N, CA, C and O atoms as a GROMACS GRO file, in nm:
protein
  460
    1GLY      N    1  -2.595  -2.045  -0.428
    1GLY     CA    2  -2.468  -1.941  -0.353
    1GLY      C    3  -2.394  -2.044  -0.193
    1GLY      O    4  -2.420  -2.158  -0.155
    2LEU      N    5  -2.316  -1.957  -0.147
    2LEU     CA    6  -2.275  -2.048  -0.043
    2LEU      C    7  -2.320  -2.069   0.096
    2LEU      O    8  -2.404  -1.989   0.137
    3ASN      N    9  -2.279  -2.164   0.178
    3ASN     CA   10  -2.369  -2.202   0.247
    3ASN      C   11  -2.274  -2.130   0.398
    3ASN      O   12  -2.176  -2.061   0.368
    4ASP      N   13  -2.305  -2.148   0.546
    4ASP     CA   14  -2.298  -2.081   0.677
    4ASP      C   15  -2.127  -2.172   0.668
    4ASP      O   16  -2.039  -2.098   0.712
    5ARG      N   17  -2.100  -2.241   0.645
    5ARG     CA   18  -1.992  -2.365   0.657
    5ARG      C   19  -1.899  -2.315   0.581
    5ARG      O   20  -1.782  -2.327   0.620
    6ALA      N   21  -1.929  -2.243   0.443
    6ALA     CA   22  -1.814  -2.188   0.360
    6ALA      C   23  -1.773  -2.062   0.337
    6ALA      O   24  -1.675  -2.029   0.270
    7ILE      N   25  -1.868  -1.974   0.408
    7ILE     CA   26  -1.824  -1.840   0.465
    7ILE      C   27  -1.743  -1.816   0.590
    7ILE      O   28  -1.686  -1.710   0.619
    8SER      N   29  -1.746  -1.993   0.704
    8SER     CA   30  -1.693  -1.979   0.826
    8SER      C   31  -1.537  -1.950   0.747
    8SER      O   32  -1.468  -1.850   0.768
    9HIS      N   33  -1.499  -2.079   0.642
    9HIS     CA   34  -1.360  -2.051   0.593
    9HIS      C   35  -1.304  -1.977   0.509
    9HIS      O   36  -1.182  -1.968   0.493
   10ILE      N   37  -1.422  -1.896   0.427
   10ILE     CA   38  -1.340  -1.785   0.379
   10ILE      C   39  -1.327  -1.671   0.505
   10ILE      O   40  -1.225  -1.605   0.526
   11CYS      N   41  -1.447  -1.663   0.580
   11CYS     CA   42  -1.386  -1.549   0.703
   11CYS      C   43  -1.254  -1.554   0.758
   11CYS      O   44  -1.178  -1.459   0.779
   12ASP      N   45  -1.230  -1.709   0.783
   12ASP     CA   46  -1.126  -1.722   0.808
   12ASP      C   47  -0.975  -1.692   0.768
   12ASP      O   48  -0.874  -1.645   0.822
   13GLN      N   49  -1.023  -1.756   0.612
   13GLN     CA   50  -0.876  -1.710   0.533
   13GLN      C   51  -0.846  -1.525   0.572
   13GLN      O   52  -0.749  -1.461   0.614
   14ALA      N   53  -1.020  -1.482   0.519
   14ALA     CA   54  -1.014  -1.310   0.454
   14ALA      C   55  -0.910  -1.277   0.595
   14ALA      O   56  -0.812  -1.213   0.558
   15ARG      N   57  -0.908  -1.308   0.758
   15ARG     CA   58  -0.834  -1.245   0.873
   15ARG      C   59  -0.706  -1.258   0.836
   15ARG      O   60  -0.628  -1.178   0.888
   16GLU      N   61  -0.659  -1.342   0.756
   16GLU     CA   62  -0.529  -1.340   0.733
   16GLU      C   63  -0.467  -1.288   0.627
   16GLU      O   64  -0.347  -1.284   0.601
   17ASN      N   65  -0.571  -1.245   0.561
   17ASN     CA   66  -0.500  -1.139   0.417
   17ASN      C   67  -0.557  -0.970   0.477
   17ASN      O   68  -0.673  -0.928   0.479
   18GLN      N   69  -0.466  -0.918   0.510
   18GLN     CA   70  -0.497  -0.770   0.533
   18GLN      C   71  -0.472  -0.681   0.416
   18GLN      O   72  -0.453  -0.567   0.458
   19SER      N   73  -0.467  -0.685   0.344
   19SER     CA   74  -0.465  -0.639   0.184
   19SER      C   75  -0.606  -0.638   0.090
   19SER      O   76  -0.639  -0.580  -0.014
   20LEU      N   77  -0.681  -0.750   0.198
   20LEU     CA   78  -0.830  -0.713   0.122
   20LEU      C   79  -0.890  -0.617   0.215
   20LEU      O   80  -0.907  -0.587   0.333
   21VAL      N   81  -0.912  -0.588   0.096
   21VAL     CA   82  -1.022  -0.404   0.095
   21VAL      C   83  -1.195  -0.400   0.085
   21VAL      O   84  -1.277  -0.311   0.110
   22LYS      N   85  -1.208  -0.547   0.034
   22LYS     CA   86  -1.385  -0.540  -0.001
   22LYS      C   87  -1.425  -0.650  -0.019
   22LYS      O   88  -1.373  -0.734  -0.092
   23LEU      N   89  -1.536  -0.661   0.056
   23LEU     CA   90  -1.584  -0.815   0.065
   23LEU      C   91  -1.735  -0.795   0.022
   23LEU      O   92  -1.817  -0.715   0.068
   24ASN      N   93  -1.751  -0.908  -0.101
   24ASN     CA   94  -1.934  -0.923  -0.111
   24ASN      C   95  -1.925  -1.041  -0.105
   24ASN      O   96  -1.847  -1.116  -0.163
   25LEU      N   97  -2.069  -1.079   0.023
   25LEU     CA   98  -2.105  -1.211   0.074
   25LEU      C   99  -2.233  -1.211   0.050
   25LEU      O  100  -2.303  -1.292   0.112
   26ALA      N  101  -2.301  -1.106  -0.058
   26ALA     CA  102  -2.441  -1.092  -0.081
   26ALA      C  103  -2.499  -1.235  -0.174
   26ALA      O  104  -2.439  -1.295  -0.263
   27GLY      N  105  -2.655  -1.265  -0.108
   27GLY     CA  106  -2.683  -1.332  -0.196
   27GLY      C  107  -2.673  -1.489  -0.163
   27GLY      O  108  -2.720  -1.581  -0.231
   28ASN      N  109  -2.596  -1.500  -0.031
   28ASN     CA  110  -2.556  -1.644  -0.044
   28ASN      C  111  -2.688  -1.738   0.052
   28ASN      O  112  -2.690  -1.856   0.088
   29LYS      N  113  -2.760  -1.657   0.066
   29LYS     CA  114  -2.912  -1.706   0.180
   29LYS      C  115  -2.801  -1.762   0.342
   29LYS      O  116  -2.849  -1.858   0.404
   30LEU      N  117  -2.725  -1.728   0.373
   30LEU     CA  118  -2.638  -1.707   0.523
   30LEU      C  119  -2.729  -1.665   0.613
   30LEU      O  120  -2.815  -1.579   0.598
   31THR      N  121  -2.690  -1.770   0.764
   31THR     CA  122  -2.820  -1.773   0.862
   31THR      C  123  -2.754  -1.696   0.932
   31THR      O  124  -2.657  -1.637   0.885
   32ASP      N  125  -2.793  -1.681   1.058
   32ASP     CA  126  -2.717  -1.590   1.224
   32ASP      C  127  -2.551  -1.691   1.223
   32ASP      O  128  -2.448  -1.626   1.235
   33LEU      N  129  -2.545  -1.807   1.213
   33LEU     CA  130  -2.428  -1.869   1.195
   33LEU      C  131  -2.350  -1.823   1.077
   33LEU      O  132  -2.232  -1.852   1.094
   34GLY      N  133  -2.372  -1.756   0.957
   34GLY     CA  134  -2.296  -1.663   0.898
   34GLY      C  135  -2.202  -1.615   0.931
   34GLY      O  136  -2.079  -1.621   0.923
   35ALA      N  137  -2.376  -1.503   1.018
   35ALA     CA  138  -2.342  -1.391   1.042
   35ALA      C  139  -2.256  -1.372   1.203
   35ALA      O  140  -2.245  -1.271   1.273
   36ALA      N  141  -2.233  -1.434   1.212
   36ALA     CA  142  -2.135  -1.456   1.368
   36ALA      C  143  -1.976  -1.481   1.241
   36ALA      O  144  -1.892  -1.396   1.268
   37SER      N  145  -1.949  -1.535   1.173
   37SER     CA  146  -1.830  -1.544   1.116
   37SER      C  147  -1.801  -1.435   1.064
   37SER      O  148  -1.681  -1.417   1.083
   38VAL      N  149  -1.866  -1.313   0.983
   38VAL     CA  150  -1.886  -1.223   0.957
   38VAL      C  151  -1.816  -1.111   1.060
   38VAL      O  152  -1.718  -1.042   1.030
   39ALA      N  153  -1.878  -1.109   1.169
   39ALA     CA  154  -1.859  -1.049   1.308
   39ALA      C  155  -1.721  -1.095   1.316
   39ALA      O  156  -1.636  -1.006   1.310
   40GLY      N  157  -1.681  -1.211   1.327
   40GLY     CA  158  -1.550  -1.245   1.387
   40GLY      C  159  -1.434  -1.174   1.289
   40GLY      O  160  -1.327  -1.122   1.323
   41LEU      N  161  -1.473  -1.186   1.197
   41LEU     CA  162  -1.400  -1.096   1.084
   41LEU      C  163  -1.383  -0.946   1.066
   41LEU      O  164  -1.289  -0.883   1.018
   42LEU      N  165  -1.509  -0.901   1.121
   42LEU     CA  166  -1.505  -0.744   1.151
   42LEU      C  167  -1.418  -0.708   1.276
   42LEU      O  168  -1.392  -0.588   1.284
   43GLU      N  169  -1.377  -0.774   1.360
   43GLU     CA  170  -1.340  -0.738   1.482
   43GLU      C  171  -1.208  -0.783   1.482
   43GLU      O  172  -1.153  -0.769   1.591
   44VAL      N  173  -1.154  -0.822   1.410
   44VAL     CA  174  -1.034  -0.833   1.367
   44VAL      C  175  -0.953  -0.792   1.251
   44VAL      O  176  -0.835  -0.772   1.277
   45HIS      N  177  -0.984  -0.776   1.148
   45HIS     CA  178  -0.944  -0.696   1.069
   45HIS      C  179  -0.992  -0.571   1.002
   45HIS      O  180  -1.104  -0.538   0.961
   46ASP      N  181  -0.817  -0.479   1.002
   46ASP     CA  182  -0.807  -0.355   1.019
   46ASP      C  183  -0.825  -0.263   0.898
   46ASP      O  184  -0.862  -0.146   0.914
   47GLU      N  185  -0.801  -0.312   0.786
   47GLU     CA  186  -0.815  -0.281   0.629
   47GLU      C  187  -0.959  -0.308   0.570
   47GLU      O  188  -0.962  -0.250   0.461
   48LEU      N  189  -1.062  -0.362   0.591
   48LEU     CA  190  -1.177  -0.361   0.526
   48LEU      C  191  -1.259  -0.249   0.498
   48LEU      O  192  -1.296  -0.184   0.595
   49ARG      N  193  -1.290  -0.218   0.399
   49ARG     CA  194  -1.338  -0.108   0.354
   49ARG      C  195  -1.458  -0.080   0.348
   49ARG      O  196  -1.518   0.017   0.392
   50GLU      N  197  -1.507  -0.200   0.272
   50GLU     CA  198  -1.634  -0.220   0.194
   50GLU      C  199  -1.676  -0.383   0.220
   50GLU      O  200  -1.615  -0.485   0.186
   51LEU      N  201  -1.816  -0.366   0.304
   51LEU     CA  202  -1.876  -0.510   0.307
   51LEU      C  203  -2.029  -0.505   0.263
   51LEU      O  204  -2.102  -0.414   0.303
   52SER      N  205  -2.074  -0.608   0.179
   52SER     CA  206  -2.170  -0.600   0.134
   52SER      C  207  -2.242  -0.742   0.171
   52SER      O  208  -2.198  -0.848   0.126
   53VAL      N  209  -2.330  -0.737   0.236
   53VAL     CA  210  -2.427  -0.899   0.304
   53VAL      C  211  -2.552  -0.852   0.284
   53VAL      O  212  -2.612  -0.822   0.387
   54HIS      N  213  -2.591  -0.842   0.214
   54HIS     CA  214  -2.742  -0.814   0.175
   54HIS      C  215  -2.810  -0.942   0.082
   54HIS      O  216  -2.742  -0.997  -0.004
   55TRP      N  217  -2.923  -0.976   0.103
   55TRP     CA  218  -2.975  -1.079   0.023
   55TRP      C  219  -2.924  -1.186   0.096
   55TRP      O  220  -2.895  -1.287   0.031
   56ASN      N  221  -2.907  -1.187   0.226
   56ASN     CA  222  -2.883  -1.317   0.291
   56ASN      C  223  -3.052  -1.308   0.387
   56ASN      O  224  -3.155  -1.240   0.379
   57LYS      N  225  -2.988  -1.445   0.491
   57LYS     CA  226  -3.122  -1.460   0.612
   57LYS      C  227  -3.072  -1.451   0.753
   57LYS      O  228  -3.087  -1.533   0.843
   58PHE      N  229  -3.022  -1.361   0.755
   58PHE     CA  230  -3.002  -1.310   0.902
   58PHE      C  231  -3.096  -1.255   0.953
   58PHE      O  232  -3.172  -1.178   0.895
   59THR      N  233  -3.101  -1.288   1.072
   59THR     CA  234  -3.204  -1.239   1.184
   59THR      C  235  -3.178  -1.120   1.267
   59THR      O  236  -3.096  -1.036   1.229
   60GLU      N  237  -3.233  -1.109   1.361
   60GLU     CA  238  -3.218  -1.003   1.470
   60GLU      C  239  -3.058  -1.045   1.564
   60GLU      O  240  -2.986  -0.966   1.626
   61VAL      N  241  -3.048  -1.126   1.555
   61VAL     CA  242  -2.972  -1.197   1.672
   61VAL      C  243  -2.838  -1.164   1.539
   61VAL      O  244  -2.773  -1.061   1.560
   62GLY      N  245  -2.806  -1.234   1.432
   62GLY     CA  246  -2.700  -1.228   1.329
   62GLY      C  247  -2.672  -1.108   1.318
   62GLY      O  248  -2.559  -1.062   1.335
   63GLY      N  249  -2.792  -1.030   1.284
   63GLY     CA  250  -2.770  -0.844   1.260
   63GLY      C  251  -2.686  -0.759   1.384
   63GLY      O  252  -2.605  -0.666   1.378
   64LEU      N  253  -2.750  -0.839   1.504
   64LEU     CA  254  -2.642  -0.759   1.630
   64LEU      C  255  -2.551  -0.838   1.650
   64LEU      O  256  -2.520  -0.775   1.752
   65LYS      N  257  -2.470  -0.927   1.648
   65LYS     CA  258  -2.356  -0.964   1.575
   65LYS      C  259  -2.276  -0.877   1.506
   65LYS      O  260  -2.186  -0.805   1.549
   66ILE      N  261  -2.328  -0.893   1.376
   66ILE     CA  262  -2.262  -0.790   1.272
   66ILE      C  263  -2.241  -0.649   1.333
   66ILE      O  264  -2.129  -0.606   1.361
   67LEU      N  265  -2.352  -0.584   1.352
   67LEU     CA  266  -2.337  -0.418   1.370
   67LEU      C  267  -2.275  -0.426   1.536
   67LEU      O  268  -2.193  -0.340   1.570
   68ARG      N  269  -2.302  -0.492   1.597
   68ARG     CA  270  -2.170  -0.498   1.707
   68ARG      C  271  -2.031  -0.524   1.691
   68ARG      O  272  -1.943  -0.499   1.774
   69ALA      N  273  -2.019  -0.567   1.600
   69ALA     CA  274  -1.834  -0.557   1.551
   69ALA      C  275  -1.833  -0.479   1.453
   69ALA      O  276  -1.720  -0.441   1.423
   70PHE      N  277  -1.911  -0.442   1.395
   70PHE     CA  278  -1.891  -0.324   1.308
   70PHE      C  279  -1.900  -0.204   1.371
   70PHE      O  280  -1.828  -0.120   1.319
   71ALA      N  281  -1.979  -0.156   1.488
   71ALA     CA  282  -1.953  -0.032   1.550
   71ALA      C  283  -1.772  -0.048   1.635
   71ALA      O  284  -1.696   0.049   1.636
   72ASN      N  285  -1.742  -0.149   1.680
   72ASN     CA  286  -1.553  -0.133   1.696
   72ASN      C  287  -1.494  -0.121   1.576
   72ASN      O  288  -1.384  -0.067   1.585
   73ASN      N  289  -1.527  -0.152   1.464
   73ASN     CA  290  -1.456  -0.143   1.322
   73ASN      C  291  -1.457   0.004   1.312
   73ASN      O  292  -1.569   0.055   1.316
   74GLU      N  293  -1.340   0.096   1.297
   74GLU     CA  294  -1.319   0.209   1.236
   74GLU      C  295  -1.265   0.248   1.104
   74GLU      O  296  -1.225   0.359   1.069
   75THR      N  297  -1.273   0.117   1.025
   75THR     CA  298  -1.221   0.130   0.890
   75THR      C  299  -1.310   0.112   0.783
   75THR      O  300  -1.288   0.154   0.669
   76LEU      N  301  -1.424   0.045   0.822
   76LEU     CA  302  -1.526   0.033   0.694
   76LEU      C  303  -1.618   0.164   0.707
   76LEU      O  304  -1.656   0.235   0.800
   77LYS      N  305  -1.640   0.158   0.524
   77LYS     CA  306  -1.660   0.333   0.502
   77LYS      C  307  -1.812   0.298   0.402
   77LYS      O  308  -1.889   0.387   0.365
   78LEU      N  309  -1.832   0.139   0.370
   78LEU     CA  310  -1.964   0.083   0.283
   78LEU      C  311  -2.020  -0.012   0.370
   78LEU      O  312  -1.980  -0.110   0.432
   79PHE      N  313  -2.109   0.039   0.358
   79PHE     CA  314  -2.161  -0.109   0.477
   79PHE      C  315  -2.310  -0.174   0.385
   79PHE      O  316  -2.381  -0.079   0.351
   80ASP      N  317  -2.348  -0.264   0.356
   80ASP     CA  318  -2.488  -0.263   0.299
   80ASP      C  319  -2.531  -0.388   0.383
   80ASP      O  320  -2.459  -0.486   0.365
   81ILE      N  321  -2.627  -0.404   0.466
   81ILE     CA  322  -2.692  -0.509   0.519
   81ILE      C  323  -2.890  -0.526   0.491
   81ILE      O  324  -2.988  -0.571   0.551
   82SER      N  325  -2.865  -0.471   0.388
   82SER     CA  326  -3.016  -0.448   0.299
   82SER      C  327  -3.034  -0.580   0.321
   82SER      O  328  -2.955  -0.650   0.384
   83TYR      N  329  -3.177  -0.630   0.251
   83TYR     CA  330  -3.270  -0.762   0.252
   83TYR      C  331  -3.251  -0.894   0.344
   83TYR      O  332  -3.264  -1.013   0.315
   84ASN      N  333  -3.213  -0.825   0.477
   84ASN     CA  334  -3.194  -0.918   0.576
   84ASN      C  335  -3.313  -0.874   0.645
   84ASN      O  336  -3.369  -0.767   0.623
   85LYS      N  337  -3.367  -1.000   0.768
   85LYS     CA  338  -3.448  -0.951   0.884
   85LYS      C  339  -3.410  -0.949   0.979
   85LYS      O  340  -3.390  -1.049   1.048
   86ILE      N  341  -3.380  -0.787   1.025
   86ILE     CA  342  -3.267  -0.749   1.142
   86ILE      C  343  -3.370  -0.678   1.216
   86ILE      O  344  -3.338  -0.671   1.335
   87GLY      N  345  -3.515  -0.606   1.182
   87GLY     CA  346  -3.540  -0.546   1.232
   87GLY      C  347  -3.690  -0.548   1.294
   87GLY      O  348  -3.771  -0.455   1.296
   88GLY      N  349  -3.709  -0.703   1.355
   88GLY     CA  350  -3.864  -0.758   1.347
   88GLY      C  351  -3.883  -0.704   1.486
   88GLY      O  352  -3.985  -0.648   1.527
   89ILE      N  353  -3.757  -0.732   1.567
   89ILE     CA  354  -3.805  -0.740   1.733
   89ILE      C  355  -3.778  -0.625   1.753
   89ILE      O  356  -3.685  -0.554   1.715
   90LYS      N  357  -3.914  -0.597   1.853
   90LYS     CA  358  -3.923  -0.488   1.919
   90LYS      C  359  -3.809  -0.480   2.055
   90LYS      O  360  -3.826  -0.568   2.138
   91ASN      N  361  -3.696  -0.381   2.083
   91ASN     CA  362  -3.609  -0.368   2.186
   91ASN      C  363  -3.484  -0.515   2.167
   91ASN      O  364  -3.436  -0.594   2.249
   92SER      N  365  -3.466  -0.496   2.019
   92SER     CA  366  -3.349  -0.630   2.019
   92SER      C  367  -3.221  -0.554   1.998
   92SER      O  368  -3.128  -0.614   1.944
   93GLY      N  369  -3.203  -0.402   2.042
   93GLY     CA  370  -3.073  -0.358   2.064
   93GLY      C  371  -3.067  -0.272   1.924
   93GLY      O  372  -3.008  -0.164   1.931
   94ILE      N  373  -3.131  -0.316   1.780
   94ILE     CA  374  -3.070  -0.292   1.687
   94ILE      C  375  -3.062  -0.135   1.659
   94ILE      O  376  -2.949  -0.099   1.626
   95ALA      N  377  -3.146  -0.047   1.664
   95ALA     CA  378  -3.178   0.043   1.664
   95ALA      C  379  -3.044   0.126   1.755
   95ALA      O  380  -3.003   0.223   1.692
   96GLN      N  381  -2.976   0.104   1.885
   96GLN     CA  382  -2.888   0.121   1.959
   96GLN      C  383  -2.774   0.097   1.897
   96GLN      O  384  -2.692   0.181   1.933
   97GLU      N  385  -2.725   0.015   1.814
   97GLU     CA  386  -2.633  -0.048   1.748
   97GLU      C  387  -2.612   0.057   1.675
   97GLU      O  388  -2.526   0.140   1.705
   98PHE      N  389  -2.702   0.070   1.548
   98PHE     CA  390  -2.678   0.163   1.485
   98PHE      C  391  -2.653   0.306   1.514
   98PHE      O  392  -2.567   0.369   1.452
   99ALA      N  393  -2.707   0.346   1.585
   99ALA     CA  394  -2.671   0.486   1.712
   99ALA      C  395  -2.562   0.495   1.749
   99ALA      O  396  -2.531   0.611   1.777
  100LYS      N  397  -2.462   0.399   1.768
  100LYS     CA  398  -2.326   0.362   1.766
  100LYS      C  399  -2.304   0.381   1.641
  100LYS      O  400  -2.328   0.499   1.618
  101ILE      N  401  -2.273   0.333   1.556
  101ILE     CA  402  -2.267   0.350   1.451
  101ILE      C  403  -2.228   0.485   1.417
  101ILE      O  404  -2.112   0.526   1.424
  102PHE      N  405  -2.352   0.570   1.374
  102PHE     CA  406  -2.349   0.658   1.383
  102PHE      C  407  -2.252   0.761   1.424
  102PHE      O  408  -2.201   0.846   1.351
  103GLU      N  409  -2.235   0.744   1.530
  103GLU     CA  410  -2.174   0.844   1.636
  103GLU      C  411  -2.034   0.766   1.646
  103GLU      O  412  -1.950   0.831   1.710
  104ASN      N  413  -1.992   0.652   1.602
  104ASN     CA  414  -1.848   0.648   1.598
  104ASN      C  415  -1.769   0.638   1.408
  104ASN      O  416  -1.654   0.627   1.365
  105HIS      N  417  -1.871   0.647   1.359
  105HIS     CA  418  -1.796   0.670   1.234
  105HIS      C  419  -1.867   0.756   1.102
  105HIS      O  420  -1.960   0.739   1.023
  106GLN      N  421  -1.767   0.855   1.130
  106GLN     CA  422  -1.751   0.953   1.086
  106GLN      C  423  -1.675   0.990   0.946
  106GLN      O  424  -1.686   1.102   0.898
  107SER      N  425  -1.614   0.909   0.898
  107SER     CA  426  -1.573   0.832   0.811
  107SER      C  427  -1.673   0.799   0.707
  107SER      O  428  -1.675   0.847   0.594
  108LEU      N  429  -1.746   0.723   0.750
  108LEU     CA  430  -1.855   0.597   0.698
  108LEU      C  431  -1.958   0.695   0.568
  108LEU      O  432  -2.021   0.797   0.593
  109VAL      N  433  -1.948   0.635   0.448
  109VAL     CA  434  -2.007   0.696   0.347
  109VAL      C  435  -2.150   0.647   0.282
  109VAL      O  436  -2.235   0.704   0.214
  110HIS      N  437  -2.135   0.489   0.346
  110HIS     CA  438  -2.267   0.463   0.258
  110HIS      C  439  -2.337   0.352   0.342
  110HIS      O  440  -2.258   0.258   0.347
  111LEU      N  441  -2.422   0.329   0.392
  111LEU     CA  442  -2.514   0.242   0.458
  111LEU      C  443  -2.645   0.252   0.404
  111LEU      O  444  -2.723   0.347   0.405
  112ASP      N  445  -2.656   0.129   0.352
  112ASP     CA  446  -2.802   0.039   0.308
  112ASP      C  447  -2.857  -0.067   0.412
  112ASP      O  448  -2.803  -0.175   0.438
  113ILE      N  449  -2.988  -0.013   0.476
  113ILE     CA  450  -3.044  -0.053   0.562
  113ILE      C  451  -3.171  -0.085   0.516
  113ILE      O  452  -3.260  -0.096   0.600
  114SER      N  453  -3.190  -0.098   0.421
  114SER     CA  454  -3.352  -0.107   0.322
  114SER      C  455  -3.368  -0.295   0.356
  114SER      O  456  -3.296  -0.388   0.389
  115PHE      N  457  -3.534  -0.264   0.317
  115PHE     CA  458  -3.568  -0.404   0.292
  115PHE      C  459  -3.720  -0.399   0.225
  115PHE      O  460  -3.776  -0.504   0.193
   0.00000   0.00000   0.00000
């Protein structure tokens, strides 16, 4: 799989490609550094509809970065962050970010947070 550095480059290039509507970064063993790159992409990309980042190695820190960026992104309709370790710390803010997502994303049709 790709490492955090490769994902950083991919996300940097994807920022310039507004025709990109689906991005699957699953199974790349990305850490919280990779999560920061994904979050940066979500903050600026206006056309992304589907994002899959399952089967990586995000912790609560990386998960929060992605979820905060997602909470402010109005175009994502499918989001899969399953099989990451984002829910282990009590009071980490993960539940609050999901609440914001549910409140702000009436067009969300698929969310996978299973583990």
